[in-house]
N, C-alpha and C positions, 0 to 999 in steps of 0.2 A: 451372865448374860452374854451372850454372843452376838456380835454383830453380823447383821446379813449383808451382804453387798449383792446389788441386783446389777448384773453384765449387761449394759447395752453399748449398740454402736455394732461395727462390721469387724471381724476376726481377721487376722493377717492372713490364713489363707483364704478367705472369700474376697479378700482384696486380690491376692494374686491370680486367683481363678477369673476373677471381673477382668483384669488387664490380659491376660492371655486370651480370654474369648473375643475382647475387642480389638486386639493386635492381629489375630487372624481374619477379622472382618474388615478390617481396613485394608491390611494388603492384598486380599482378594478384590477390593473394588478398585486400589489403585492398578492393580494387573490388568482387570478389563479395562479401565478406561486409557491406559498405554499403549493396548492392543487396537483399541478401536481408531485412537488418534493416527497411529501408525499405518493403518491398514485404509484411511480415508483418504482417498485419490482426490475428492472433489475440493477438500480445505488445501491440498497442495496445488491443484488447478488456480486457485484463486489468489495463493498467496505470490506463486510464479507471476502472473499475470498482474497483480499489483505492484510487485518488483521492478517489471518493464515499464508500465506506466508511471512508476516514480522517477524511473531512470530517464524516460523521454521527457518527461516534465521538469526535471532538474537541468537538462541541457537547453531547455528551450528557454527557462529562467534564466540562466547563466547568459545566454544570448542577447538579453536587454543590456548587459553591461558591456558588452563588444559594440553592438552596433546603436545602441542609444534608443530612447524612446520615440524619437521621431521617425527612425529609419525601421523600427519593430512593428513592421506592416508588411500587408500580401504577403508573398514567396520568402520573404527574409526574416521571418519571425522564427521559423523552424530549421536547427541546424542541420537537419537529416535533408532538407529537401531546398535549402537556403540556394537561390540563382544570384548570379553577378549583379552585384547592384551598380546603379547608375548614380551619376550627381556628387553628393556630400556622403553619401552612404559608403560604408568600406565594403568592398568586395571581398567576399568569403566564399571559402568551398562548403560543400556537403560533408556531414563528418563522417567517419568509417567507425564510428562508436557501434557496437552490438545492439544498443536500444534502437539504433537508425534502421537496423535490417527489416524489411517486409515481413519476412517469414524468418522466425527464430527458429533454434533447436528444439524447443517445447512444441512447437505446432502453433503459435500464437501470432496473431498480426497486428500490429498497432496501426491502426486507421489513422490519417494525415489527421494531424490537429486542427482543431478548429478554432480559428481566433476571431473574435466579436471586436472590431475596431470602433464599436459606435459606444461601448461602454454602458449597453444596457443591462448588463448585468450587475452594474453599480448605480442604477437609478438615471442613467441616460449620461453620466457623468465623463466627459471627453478626456478627463485624466488618467482614466483608467481602460486597458483591453483585457479582455478575458479569454482563457485558452481553455478547451477542454480536450484531452486526453483520453481515449478510448481503446481499451483491447479486447479481441474476440479470438474465439478460438477456431477451429478449420470447418466448423459448420455455422459460423457467423454468429454465434451467440455471444453476448456482451459478458465478458467477464470481470472486467474493472474498468472503472471511469473516474477520472482525475478532474477537477476543475480549479483554475487560480485566476486571480486578477492582479494585472502587473499594474503598477501606479506609476505616474510621471513625476519621479523625484530627483 
């Protein structure tokens, strides 16, 4: 009596064919995604605008360490437009940092940052001051906006 074996499963040839087909499909998809991302001018615009806003915000937040919370007011909070301070506040000049430029090489404008000294953004707490930095393109369309709260600590 002969024993009969019933072959079940996938042969090696079928497995190799499946791997080749899936590899071709995945490489085609990856090429399509890469081409789409490289040609997308909109994402590049937003990235550059966000970088400008972040640079300006970092300059402003570092300013608090220089002038202190009490002097972080009015025209003295933004190092790009800082006026000479009077009294106990240190006198400093406007920064020559590229983020301070009104019009950058990319054609964006960093709007003069807004400082809310009332602390309204933190529920009316006067130990906080809120800053908003907005970046627009040449047509005036808003591309990026960052907000931060500065604490009195």
